[in-house]
mmCIF file of the N, C-alpha and C atoms, coordinates in Angstrom:
data_MODEL
# 
_entry.id   MODEL 
# 
loop_
_atom_site.group_PDB 
_atom_site.id 
_atom_site.type_symbol 
_atom_site.label_atom_id 
_atom_site.label_alt_id 
_atom_site.label_comp_id 
_atom_site.label_asym_id 
_atom_site.label_entity_id 
_atom_site.label_seq_id 
_atom_site.pdbx_PDB_ins_code 
_atom_site.Cartn_x 
_atom_site.Cartn_y 
_atom_site.Cartn_z 
_atom_site.occupancy 
_atom_site.B_iso_or_equiv 
_atom_site.pdbx_formal_charge 
_atom_site.auth_seq_id 
_atom_site.auth_comp_id 
_atom_site.auth_asym_id 
_atom_site.auth_atom_id 
_atom_site.pdbx_PDB_model_num 
ATOM 1   N N  . MET A 1 1  ? -4.334  19.304  -8.482 1.00 0.00 ? 1  MET A N  1 
ATOM 2   C CA . MET A 1 1  ? -3.974  18.341  -7.159 1.00 0.00 ? 1  MET A CA 1 
ATOM 3   C C  . MET A 1 1  ? -3.184  18.973  -6.105 1.00 0.00 ? 1  MET A C  1 
ATOM 4   N N  . SER A 1 2  ? -4.198  17.988  -5.210 1.00 0.00 ? 2  SER A N  1 
ATOM 5   C CA . SER A 1 2  ? -3.339  18.875  -3.981 1.00 0.00 ? 2  SER A CA 1 
ATOM 6   C C  . SER A 1 2  ? -2.011  18.097  -3.363 1.00 0.00 ? 2  SER A C  1 
ATOM 7   N N  . ILE A 1 3  ? -1.221  18.509  -2.142 1.00 0.00 ? 3  ILE A N  1 
ATOM 8   C CA . ILE A 1 3  ? -0.075  18.226  -2.046 1.00 0.00 ? 3  ILE A CA 1 
ATOM 9   C C  . ILE A 1 3  ? -0.683  16.791  -1.077 1.00 0.00 ? 3  ILE A C  1 
ATOM 10  N N  . ASN A 1 4  ? -1.855  16.731  -0.777 1.00 0.00 ? 4  ASN A N  1 
ATOM 11  C CA . ASN A 1 4  ? -2.112  15.782  -0.070 1.00 0.00 ? 4  ASN A CA 1 
ATOM 12  C C  . ASN A 1 4  ? -2.380  14.594  -1.059 1.00 0.00 ? 4  ASN A C  1 
ATOM 13  N N  . ASP A 1 5  ? -2.933  14.791  -1.890 1.00 0.00 ? 5  ASP A N  1 
ATOM 14  C CA . ASP A 1 5  ? -3.482  13.792  -3.679 1.00 0.00 ? 5  ASP A CA 1 
ATOM 15  C C  . ASP A 1 5  ? -1.796  12.893  -3.834 1.00 0.00 ? 5  ASP A C  1 
ATOM 16  N N  . GLU A 1 6  ? -0.995  13.997  -4.125 1.00 0.00 ? 6  GLU A N  1 
ATOM 17  C CA . GLU A 1 6  ? 0.620   13.772  -4.154 1.00 0.00 ? 6  GLU A CA 1 
ATOM 18  C C  . GLU A 1 6  ? 0.899   12.559  -3.545 1.00 0.00 ? 6  GLU A C  1 
ATOM 19  N N  . LYS A 1 7  ? 1.004   12.809  -2.173 1.00 0.00 ? 7  LYS A N  1 
ATOM 20  C CA . LYS A 1 7  ? 1.239   12.230  -0.624 1.00 0.00 ? 7  LYS A CA 1 
ATOM 21  C C  . LYS A 1 7  ? 0.606   11.066  -1.177 1.00 0.00 ? 7  LYS A C  1 
ATOM 22  N N  . LEU A 1 8  ? -0.615  11.021  -1.597 1.00 0.00 ? 8  LEU A N  1 
ATOM 23  C CA . LEU A 1 8  ? -1.086  9.741   -1.270 1.00 0.00 ? 8  LEU A CA 1 
ATOM 24  C C  . LEU A 1 8  ? -0.369  9.028   -2.605 1.00 0.00 ? 8  LEU A C  1 
ATOM 25  N N  . LYS A 1 9  ? -0.553  9.180   -3.728 1.00 0.00 ? 9  LYS A N  1 
ATOM 26  C CA . LYS A 1 9  ? -0.055  8.889   -5.024 1.00 0.00 ? 9  LYS A CA 1 
ATOM 27  C C  . LYS A 1 9  ? 1.105   8.178   -4.590 1.00 0.00 ? 9  LYS A C  1 
ATOM 28  N N  . LEU A 1 10 ? 2.389   8.506   -4.051 1.00 0.00 ? 10 LEU A N  1 
ATOM 29  C CA . LEU A 1 10 ? 3.875   8.280   -3.525 1.00 0.00 ? 10 LEU A CA 1 
ATOM 30  C C  . LEU A 1 10 ? 3.725   7.121   -2.275 1.00 0.00 ? 10 LEU A C  1 
ATOM 31  N N  . LEU A 1 11 ? 2.705   7.129   -1.787 1.00 0.00 ? 11 LEU A N  1 
ATOM 32  C CA . LEU A 1 11 ? 2.085   5.900   -0.127 1.00 0.00 ? 11 LEU A CA 1 
ATOM 33  C C  . LEU A 1 11 ? 1.934   4.836   -1.429 1.00 0.00 ? 11 LEU A C  1 
ATOM 34  N N  . GLY A 1 12 ? 1.426   5.077   -2.155 1.00 0.00 ? 12 GLY A N  1 
ATOM 35  C CA . GLY A 1 12 ? 0.660   3.893   -3.082 1.00 0.00 ? 12 GLY A CA 1 
ATOM 36  C C  . GLY A 1 12 ? 1.841   2.888   -4.043 1.00 0.00 ? 12 GLY A C  1 
ATOM 37  N N  . ARG A 1 13 ? 2.567   4.174   -4.461 1.00 0.00 ? 13 ARG A N  1 
ATOM 38  C CA . ARG A 1 13 ? 3.662   3.602   -5.437 1.00 0.00 ? 13 ARG A CA 1 
ATOM 39  C C  . ARG A 1 13 ? 4.485   2.727   -4.351 1.00 0.00 ? 13 ARG A C  1 
ATOM 40  N N  . GLN A 1 14 ? 4.373   3.167   -3.067 1.00 0.00 ? 14 GLN A N  1 
ATOM 41  C CA . GLN A 1 14 ? 6.024   2.364   -2.205 1.00 0.00 ? 14 GLN A CA 1 
ATOM 42  C C  . GLN A 1 14 ? 4.824   1.558   -1.793 1.00 0.00 ? 14 GLN A C  1 
ATOM 43  N N  . VAL A 1 15 ? 3.975   1.361   -1.754 1.00 0.00 ? 15 VAL A N  1 
ATOM 44  C CA . VAL A 1 15 ? 3.328   0.305   -1.731 1.00 0.00 ? 15 VAL A CA 1 
ATOM 45  C C  . VAL A 1 15 ? 3.494   -0.807  -2.511 1.00 0.00 ? 15 VAL A C  1 
ATOM 46  N N  . LYS A 1 16 ? 3.472   -0.405  -3.491 1.00 0.00 ? 16 LYS A N  1 
ATOM 47  C CA . LYS A 1 16 ? 3.680   -1.757  -4.873 1.00 0.00 ? 16 LYS A CA 1 
ATOM 48  C C  . LYS A 1 16 ? 4.997   -1.845  -5.152 1.00 0.00 ? 16 LYS A C  1 
ATOM 49  N N  . LYS A 1 17 ? 5.919   -0.739  -4.797 1.00 0.00 ? 17 LYS A N  1 
ATOM 50  C CA . LYS A 1 17 ? 7.632   -1.453  -4.847 1.00 0.00 ? 17 LYS A CA 1 
ATOM 51  C C  . LYS A 1 17 ? 7.590   -2.128  -4.179 1.00 0.00 ? 17 LYS A C  1 
ATOM 52  N N  . ILE A 1 18 ? 7.121   -1.965  -2.987 1.00 0.00 ? 18 ILE A N  1 
ATOM 53  C CA . ILE A 1 18 ? 7.900   -3.214  -1.358 1.00 0.00 ? 18 ILE A CA 1 
ATOM 54  C C  . ILE A 1 18 ? 6.951   -4.223  -2.007 1.00 0.00 ? 18 ILE A C  1 
ATOM 55  N N  . ARG A 1 19 ? 5.645   -4.334  -2.310 1.00 0.00 ? 19 ARG A N  1 
ATOM 56  C CA . ARG A 1 19 ? 5.049   -5.625  -2.481 1.00 0.00 ? 19 ARG A CA 1 
ATOM 57  C C  . ARG A 1 19 ? 5.441   -6.535  -4.054 1.00 0.00 ? 19 ARG A C  1 
ATOM 58  N N  . LYS A 1 20 ? 5.669   -6.271  -4.840 1.00 0.00 ? 20 LYS A N  1 
ATOM 59  C CA . LYS A 1 20 ? 6.856   -6.521  -5.767 1.00 0.00 ? 20 LYS A CA 1 
ATOM 60  C C  . LYS A 1 20 ? 8.117   -7.004  -5.342 1.00 0.00 ? 20 LYS A C  1 
ATOM 61  N N  . SER A 1 21 ? 8.990   -6.229  -4.657 1.00 0.00 ? 21 SER A N  1 
ATOM 62  C CA . SER A 1 21 ? 10.404  -6.860  -3.798 1.00 0.00 ? 21 SER A CA 1 
ATOM 63  C C  . SER A 1 21 ? 9.831   -7.759  -3.220 1.00 0.00 ? 21 SER A C  1 
ATOM 64  N N  . LYS A 1 22 ? 9.224   -8.092  -2.581 1.00 0.00 ? 22 LYS A N  1 
ATOM 65  C CA . LYS A 1 22 ? 8.675   -9.407  -1.680 1.00 0.00 ? 22 LYS A CA 1 
ATOM 66  C C  . LYS A 1 22 ? 8.028   -10.224 -2.584 1.00 0.00 ? 22 LYS A C  1 
ATOM 67  N N  . GLY A 1 23 ? 7.494   -10.163 -3.915 1.00 0.00 ? 23 GLY A N  1 
ATOM 68  C CA . GLY A 1 23 ? 7.598   -11.062 -4.959 1.00 0.00 ? 23 GLY A CA 1 
ATOM 69  C C  . GLY A 1 23 ? 5.744   -11.516 -4.349 1.00 0.00 ? 23 GLY A C  1 
ATOM 70  N N  . LEU A 1 24 ? 5.222   -10.500 -4.163 1.00 0.00 ? 24 LEU A N  1 
ATOM 71  C CA . LEU A 1 24 ? 3.656   -11.039 -3.733 1.00 0.00 ? 24 LEU A CA 1 
ATOM 72  C C  . LEU A 1 24 ? 2.712   -9.805  -5.114 1.00 0.00 ? 24 LEU A C  1 
ATOM 73  N N  . SER A 1 25 ? 1.821   -11.164 -5.507 1.00 0.00 ? 25 SER A N  1 
ATOM 74  C CA . SER A 1 25 ? 1.046   -10.487 -6.036 1.00 0.00 ? 25 SER A CA 1 
ATOM 75  C C  . SER A 1 25 ? -0.267  -9.223  -5.636 1.00 0.00 ? 25 SER A C  1 
ATOM 76  N N  . GLN A 1 26 ? -0.781  -8.528  -6.666 1.00 0.00 ? 26 GLN A N  1 
ATOM 77  C CA . GLN A 1 26 ? -2.033  -7.861  -5.682 1.00 0.00 ? 26 GLN A CA 1 
ATOM 78  C C  . GLN A 1 26 ? -2.827  -8.963  -5.101 1.00 0.00 ? 26 GLN A C  1 
ATOM 79  N N  . LEU A 1 27 ? -3.107  -10.108 -5.471 1.00 0.00 ? 27 LEU A N  1 
ATOM 80  C CA . LEU A 1 27 ? -4.221  -10.440 -5.549 1.00 0.00 ? 27 LEU A CA 1 
ATOM 81  C C  . LEU A 1 27 ? -4.042  -11.668 -3.757 1.00 0.00 ? 27 LEU A C  1 
ATOM 82  N N  . ASN A 1 28 ? -2.750  -11.555 -3.529 1.00 0.00 ? 28 ASN A N  1 
ATOM 83  C CA . ASN A 1 28 ? -2.396  -11.968 -2.907 1.00 0.00 ? 28 ASN A CA 1 
ATOM 84  C C  . ASN A 1 28 ? -1.980  -11.310 -1.317 1.00 0.00 ? 28 ASN A C  1 
ATOM 85  N N  . LEU A 1 29 ? -1.796  -10.290 -1.842 1.00 0.00 ? 29 LEU A N  1 
ATOM 86  C CA . LEU A 1 29 ? -1.640  -9.443  -0.535 1.00 0.00 ? 29 LEU A CA 1 
ATOM 87  C C  . LEU A 1 29 ? -3.003  -8.736  -0.303 1.00 0.00 ? 29 LEU A C  1 
ATOM 88  N N  . SER A 1 30 ? -3.905  -8.833  -0.709 1.00 0.00 ? 30 SER A N  1 
ATOM 89  C CA . SER A 1 30 ? -4.769  -8.095  -0.862 1.00 0.00 ? 30 SER A CA 1 
ATOM 90  C C  . SER A 1 30 ? -5.880  -9.586  -0.108 1.00 0.00 ? 30 SER A C  1 
ATOM 91  N N  . VAL A 1 31 ? -5.921  -10.634 -0.351 1.00 0.00 ? 31 VAL A N  1 
ATOM 92  C CA . VAL A 1 31 ? -6.188  -11.868 0.181  1.00 0.00 ? 31 VAL A CA 1 
ATOM 93  C C  . VAL A 1 31 ? -5.869  -11.578 1.617  1.00 0.00 ? 31 VAL A C  1 
ATOM 94  N N  . LYS A 1 32 ? -4.474  -11.177 2.133  1.00 0.00 ? 32 LYS A N  1 
ATOM 95  C CA . LYS A 1 32 ? -3.858  -11.312 3.430  1.00 0.00 ? 32 LYS A CA 1 
ATOM 96  C C  . LYS A 1 32 ? -4.267  -10.264 3.750  1.00 0.00 ? 32 LYS A C  1 
ATOM 97  N N  . LEU A 1 33 ? -4.605  -9.455  3.640  1.00 0.00 ? 33 LEU A N  1 
ATOM 98  C CA . LEU A 1 33 ? -5.234  -8.215  4.253  1.00 0.00 ? 33 LEU A CA 1 
ATOM 99  C C  . LEU A 1 33 ? -6.618  -8.154  4.086  1.00 0.00 ? 33 LEU A C  1 
ATOM 100 N N  . GLY A 1 34 ? -7.267  -9.113  3.640  1.00 0.00 ? 34 GLY A N  1 
ATOM 101 C CA . GLY A 1 34 ? -8.792  -8.992  3.632  1.00 0.00 ? 34 GLY A CA 1 
ATOM 102 C C  . GLY A 1 34 ? -9.471  -8.080  3.173  1.00 0.00 ? 34 GLY A C  1 
ATOM 103 N N  . ILE A 1 35 ? -8.983  -7.599  2.009  1.00 0.00 ? 35 ILE A N  1 
ATOM 104 C CA . ILE A 1 35 ? -9.310  -6.935  0.935  1.00 0.00 ? 35 ILE A CA 1 
ATOM 105 C C  . ILE A 1 35 ? -9.444  -7.217  -0.147 1.00 0.00 ? 35 ILE A C  1 
ATOM 106 N N  . THR A 1 36 ? -10.216 -6.520  -1.212 1.00 0.00 ? 36 THR A N  1 
ATOM 107 C CA . THR A 1 36 ? -10.506 -6.548  -2.420 1.00 0.00 ? 36 THR A CA 1 
ATOM 108 C C  . THR A 1 36 ? -9.226  -6.183  -3.242 1.00 0.00 ? 36 THR A C  1 
ATOM 109 N N  . ARG A 1 37 ? -8.967  -6.901  -4.335 1.00 0.00 ? 37 ARG A N  1 
ATOM 110 C CA . ARG A 1 37 ? -8.082  -6.681  -5.282 1.00 0.00 ? 37 ARG A CA 1 
ATOM 111 C C  . ARG A 1 37 ? -8.231  -5.444  -5.466 1.00 0.00 ? 37 ARG A C  1 
ATOM 112 N N  . GLU A 1 38 ? -9.407  -5.075  -5.904 1.00 0.00 ? 38 GLU A N  1 
ATOM 113 C CA . GLU A 1 38 ? -9.426  -3.653  -6.784 1.00 0.00 ? 38 GLU A CA 1 
ATOM 114 C C  . GLU A 1 38 ? -9.096  -2.918  -5.288 1.00 0.00 ? 38 GLU A C  1 
ATOM 115 N N  . HIS A 1 39 ? -9.574  -2.822  -4.522 1.00 0.00 ? 39 HIS A N  1 
ATOM 116 C CA . HIS A 1 39 ? -9.429  -2.004  -3.285 1.00 0.00 ? 39 HIS A CA 1 
ATOM 117 C C  . HIS A 1 39 ? -8.216  -2.137  -3.388 1.00 0.00 ? 39 HIS A C  1 
ATOM 118 N N  . LEU A 1 40 ? -7.054  -2.444  -2.821 1.00 0.00 ? 40 LEU A N  1 
ATOM 119 C CA . LEU A 1 40 ? -5.494  -2.566  -2.934 1.00 0.00 ? 40 LEU A CA 1 
ATOM 120 C C  . LEU A 1 40 ? -4.941  -1.574  -4.461 1.00 0.00 ? 40 LEU A C  1 
ATOM 121 N N  . SER A 1 41 ? -5.634  -1.973  -5.754 1.00 0.00 ? 41 SER A N  1 
ATOM 122 C CA . SER A 1 41 ? -4.758  -1.297  -6.911 1.00 0.00 ? 41 SER A CA 1 
ATOM 123 C C  . SER A 1 41 ? -5.069  0.026   -6.704 1.00 0.00 ? 41 SER A C  1 
ATOM 124 N N  . LYS A 1 42 ? -5.997  0.717   -6.199 1.00 0.00 ? 42 LYS A N  1 
ATOM 125 C CA . LYS A 1 42 ? -6.352  1.653   -6.088 1.00 0.00 ? 42 LYS A CA 1 
ATOM 126 C C  . LYS A 1 42 ? -5.740  2.339   -4.945 1.00 0.00 ? 42 LYS A C  1 
ATOM 127 N N  . ILE A 1 43 ? -5.511  1.686   -3.736 1.00 0.00 ? 43 ILE A N  1 
ATOM 128 C CA . ILE A 1 43 ? -4.566  2.226   -3.042 1.00 0.00 ? 43 ILE A CA 1 
ATOM 129 C C  . ILE A 1 43 ? -3.417  2.096   -3.470 1.00 0.00 ? 43 ILE A C  1 
ATOM 130 N N  . GLU A 1 44 ? -2.836  1.274   -3.938 1.00 0.00 ? 44 GLU A N  1 
ATOM 131 C CA . GLU A 1 44 ? -1.864  1.695   -4.777 1.00 0.00 ? 44 GLU A CA 1 
ATOM 132 C C  . GLU A 1 44 ? -1.288  2.621   -5.764 1.00 0.00 ? 44 GLU A C  1 
ATOM 133 N N  . ARG A 1 45 ? -2.654  3.075   -6.543 1.00 0.00 ? 45 ARG A N  1 
ATOM 134 C CA . ARG A 1 45 ? -2.585  4.360   -7.867 1.00 0.00 ? 45 ARG A CA 1 
ATOM 135 C C  . ARG A 1 45 ? -2.922  5.221   -6.781 1.00 0.00 ? 45 ARG A C  1 
ATOM 136 N N  . GLY A 1 46 ? -3.617  5.145   -5.328 1.00 0.00 ? 46 GLY A N  1 
ATOM 137 C CA . GLY A 1 46 ? -3.161  6.661   -4.584 1.00 0.00 ? 46 GLY A CA 1 
ATOM 138 C C  . GLY A 1 46 ? -4.973  7.437   -5.008 1.00 0.00 ? 46 GLY A C  1 
ATOM 139 N N  . ALA A 1 47 ? -5.833  6.211   -5.585 1.00 0.00 ? 47 ALA A N  1 
ATOM 140 C CA . ALA A 1 47 ? -7.069  6.892   -5.943 1.00 0.00 ? 47 ALA A CA 1 
ATOM 141 C C  . ALA A 1 47 ? -8.283  6.359   -4.538 1.00 0.00 ? 47 ALA A C  1 
ATOM 142 N N  . ALA A 1 48 ? -7.835  5.451   -3.643 1.00 0.00 ? 48 ALA A N  1 
ATOM 143 C CA . ALA A 1 48 ? -8.327  5.435   -2.083 1.00 0.00 ? 48 ALA A CA 1 
ATOM 144 C C  . ALA A 1 48 ? -7.399  5.459   -1.332 1.00 0.00 ? 48 ALA A C  1 
ATOM 145 N N  . TYR A 1 49 ? -8.018  5.838   -0.316 1.00 0.00 ? 49 TYR A N  1 
ATOM 146 C CA . TYR A 1 49 ? -7.291  6.172   0.967  1.00 0.00 ? 49 TYR A CA 1 
ATOM 147 C C  . TYR A 1 49 ? -7.145  5.011   2.125  1.00 0.00 ? 49 TYR A C  1 
ATOM 148 N N  . PRO A 1 50 ? -6.585  4.427   2.047  1.00 0.00 ? 50 PRO A N  1 
ATOM 149 C CA . PRO A 1 50 ? -6.388  3.360   3.089  1.00 0.00 ? 50 PRO A CA 1 
ATOM 150 C C  . PRO A 1 50 ? -6.390  3.960   4.582  1.00 0.00 ? 50 PRO A C  1 
ATOM 151 N N  . SER A 1 51 ? -7.133  2.880   5.174  1.00 0.00 ? 51 SER A N  1 
ATOM 152 C CA . SER A 1 51 ? -7.202  2.554   6.815  1.00 0.00 ? 51 SER A CA 1 
ATOM 153 C C  . SER A 1 51 ? -5.785  2.862   7.671  1.00 0.00 ? 51 SER A C  1 
ATOM 154 N N  . VAL A 1 52 ? -6.268  3.407   8.610  1.00 0.00 ? 52 VAL A N  1 
ATOM 155 C CA . VAL A 1 52 ? -4.619  3.298   9.277  1.00 0.00 ? 52 VAL A CA 1 
ATOM 156 C C  . VAL A 1 52 ? -4.381  1.732   9.690  1.00 0.00 ? 52 VAL A C  1 
ATOM 157 N N  . LYS A 1 53 ? -5.195  0.802   9.976  1.00 0.00 ? 53 LYS A N  1 
ATOM 158 C CA . LYS A 1 53 ? -5.077  -0.408  10.329 1.00 0.00 ? 53 LYS A CA 1 
ATOM 159 C C  . LYS A 1 53 ? -4.648  -1.641  8.578  1.00 0.00 ? 53 LYS A C  1 
ATOM 160 N N  . VAL A 1 54 ? -5.355  -0.818  7.839  1.00 0.00 ? 54 VAL A N  1 
ATOM 161 C CA . VAL A 1 54 ? -4.719  -1.358  6.460  1.00 0.00 ? 54 VAL A CA 1 
ATOM 162 C C  . VAL A 1 54 ? -3.138  -0.942  6.246  1.00 0.00 ? 54 VAL A C  1 
ATOM 163 N N  . LEU A 1 55 ? -3.082  -0.026  6.755  1.00 0.00 ? 55 LEU A N  1 
ATOM 164 C CA . LEU A 1 55 ? -1.479  0.246   6.257  1.00 0.00 ? 55 LEU A CA 1 
ATOM 165 C C  . LEU A 1 55 ? -0.364  -0.380  8.057  1.00 0.00 ? 55 LEU A C  1 
ATOM 166 N N  . PHE A 1 56 ? -0.871  -0.794  8.596  1.00 0.00 ? 56 PHE A N  1 
ATOM 167 C CA . PHE A 1 56 ? -0.362  -1.383  9.647  1.00 0.00 ? 56 PHE A CA 1 
ATOM 168 C C  . PHE A 1 56 ? 0.071   -3.222  9.294  1.00 0.00 ? 56 PHE A C  1 
ATOM 169 N N  . ASP A 1 57 ? -1.564  -2.980  8.532  1.00 0.00 ? 57 ASP A N  1 
ATOM 170 C CA . ASP A 1 57 ? -1.306  -4.562  8.244  1.00 0.00 ? 57 ASP A CA 1 
ATOM 171 C C  . ASP A 1 57 ? -0.418  -4.884  6.995  1.00 0.00 ? 57 ASP A C  1 
ATOM 172 N N  . ILE A 1 58 ? -0.263  -4.003  6.057  1.00 0.00 ? 58 ILE A N  1 
ATOM 173 C CA . ILE A 1 58 ? 0.638   -3.460  5.146  1.00 0.00 ? 58 ILE A CA 1 
ATOM 174 C C  . ILE A 1 58 ? 1.906   -3.675  5.608  1.00 0.00 ? 58 ILE A C  1 
ATOM 175 N N  . THR A 1 59 ? 2.438   -3.590  6.887  1.00 0.00 ? 59 THR A N  1 
ATOM 176 C CA . THR A 1 59 ? 3.766   -3.344  7.337  1.00 0.00 ? 59 THR A CA 1 
ATOM 177 C C  . THR A 1 59 ? 4.065   -4.809  7.784  1.00 0.00 ? 59 THR A C  1 
ATOM 178 N N  . ASP A 1 60 ? 2.878   -5.465  8.145  1.00 0.00 ? 60 ASP A N  1 
ATOM 179 C CA . ASP A 1 60 ? 3.280   -6.573  8.805  1.00 0.00 ? 60 ASP A CA 1 
ATOM 180 C C  . ASP A 1 60 ? 3.570   -7.521  8.129  1.00 0.00 ? 60 ASP A C  1 
ATOM 181 N N  . ILE A 1 61 ? 2.574   -7.900  6.991  1.00 0.00 ? 61 ILE A N  1 
ATOM 182 C CA . ILE A 1 61 ? 2.842   -8.361  6.346  1.00 0.00 ? 61 ILE A CA 1 
ATOM 183 C C  . ILE A 1 61 ? 4.018   -8.722  5.552  1.00 0.00 ? 61 ILE A C  1 
ATOM 184 N N  . LEU A 1 62 ? 4.242   -6.978  4.615  1.00 0.00 ? 62 LEU A N  1 
ATOM 185 C CA . LEU A 1 62 ? 5.625   -6.988  4.333  1.00 0.00 ? 62 LEU A CA 1 
ATOM 186 C C  . LEU A 1 62 ? 6.639   -6.659  5.180  1.00 0.00 ? 62 LEU A C  1 
ATOM 187 N N  . LYS A 1 63 ? 6.724   -6.805  6.369  1.00 0.00 ? 63 LYS A N  1 
ATOM 188 C CA . LYS A 1 63 ? 7.562   -7.277  7.064  1.00 0.00 ? 63 LYS A CA 1 
ATOM 189 C C  . LYS A 1 63 ? 8.618   -6.073  6.774  1.00 0.00 ? 63 LYS A C  1 
ATOM 190 N N  . VAL A 1 64 ? 8.329   -4.649  6.980  1.00 0.00 ? 64 VAL A N  1 
ATOM 191 C CA . VAL A 1 64 ? 9.068   -3.195  7.175  1.00 0.00 ? 64 VAL A CA 1 
ATOM 192 C C  . VAL A 1 64 ? 7.744   -2.390  8.073  1.00 0.00 ? 64 VAL A C  1 
ATOM 193 N N  . SER A 1 65 ? 9.125   -1.257  7.849  1.00 0.00 ? 65 SER A N  1 
ATOM 194 C CA . SER A 1 65 ? 8.552   -0.547  9.230  1.00 0.00 ? 65 SER A CA 1 
ATOM 195 C C  . SER A 1 65 ? 7.405   0.578   8.509  1.00 0.00 ? 65 SER A C  1 
ATOM 196 N N  . PHE A 1 66 ? 6.161   1.091   9.380  1.00 0.00 ? 66 PHE A N  1 
ATOM 197 C CA . PHE A 1 66 ? 5.887   2.042   8.856  1.00 0.00 ? 66 PHE A CA 1 
ATOM 198 C C  . PHE A 1 66 ? 6.426   3.218   8.250  1.00 0.00 ? 66 PHE A C  1 
ATOM 199 N N  . LYS A 1 67 ? 7.645   3.114   8.987  1.00 0.00 ? 67 LYS A N  1 
ATOM 200 C CA . LYS A 1 67 ? 9.066   4.473   8.198  1.00 0.00 ? 67 LYS A CA 1 
ATOM 201 C C  . LYS A 1 67 ? 9.249   3.858   6.706  1.00 0.00 ? 67 LYS A C  1 
ATOM 202 N N  . ASP A 1 68 ? 9.210   2.725   6.625  1.00 0.00 ? 68 ASP A N  1 
ATOM 203 C CA . ASP A 1 68 ? 10.128  2.288   4.907  1.00 0.00 ? 68 ASP A CA 1 
ATOM 204 C C  . ASP A 1 68 ? 8.617   2.740   4.242  1.00 0.00 ? 68 ASP A C  1 
ATOM 205 N N  . LEU A 1 69 ? 7.190   2.826   4.856  1.00 0.00 ? 69 LEU A N  1 
ATOM 206 C CA . LEU A 1 69 ? 5.954   3.259   3.976  1.00 0.00 ? 69 LEU A CA 1 
ATOM 207 C C  . LEU A 1 69 ? 6.260   4.441   3.460  1.00 0.00 ? 69 LEU A C  1 
ATOM 208 N N  . ALA A 1 70 ? 6.586   5.153   4.056  1.00 0.00 ? 70 ALA A N  1 
ATOM 209 C CA . ALA A 1 70 ? 6.494   6.922   4.397  1.00 0.00 ? 70 ALA A CA 1 
ATOM 210 C C  . ALA A 1 70 ? 7.418   7.180   3.204  1.00 0.00 ? 70 ALA A C  1 
ATOM 211 N N  . ASP A 1 71 ? 8.826   6.654   3.424  1.00 0.00 ? 71 ASP A N  1 
ATOM 212 C CA . ASP A 1 71 ? 10.226  6.948   2.359  1.00 0.00 ? 71 ASP A CA 1 
ATOM 213 C C  . ASP A 1 71 ? 9.764   6.900   1.160  1.00 0.00 ? 71 ASP A C  1 
ATOM 214 N N  . PHE A 1 72 ? 9.165   7.897   0.647  1.00 0.00 ? 72 PHE A N  1 
ATOM 215 C CA . PHE A 1 72 ? 9.549   8.288   -0.462 1.00 0.00 ? 72 PHE A CA 1 
ATOM 216 C C  . PHE A 1 72 ? 9.492   9.838   -0.699 1.00 0.00 ? 72 PHE A C  1 
# 
């Protein structure tokens, strides 16, 4: 596993942690993001690279900074 793969997994875990702390299900967040629940699941598991647009949309919807997403 490369260092980038590990960072991707950490980012995904952070998204999941913040999503849950805001009381949103994967389905709720994925609908708001305009992506499938399956794609969000892959992002949260570190199995898919989220686009920059999706990352900024996540910060907007969850009302956190990009720094909060990368605080792992």
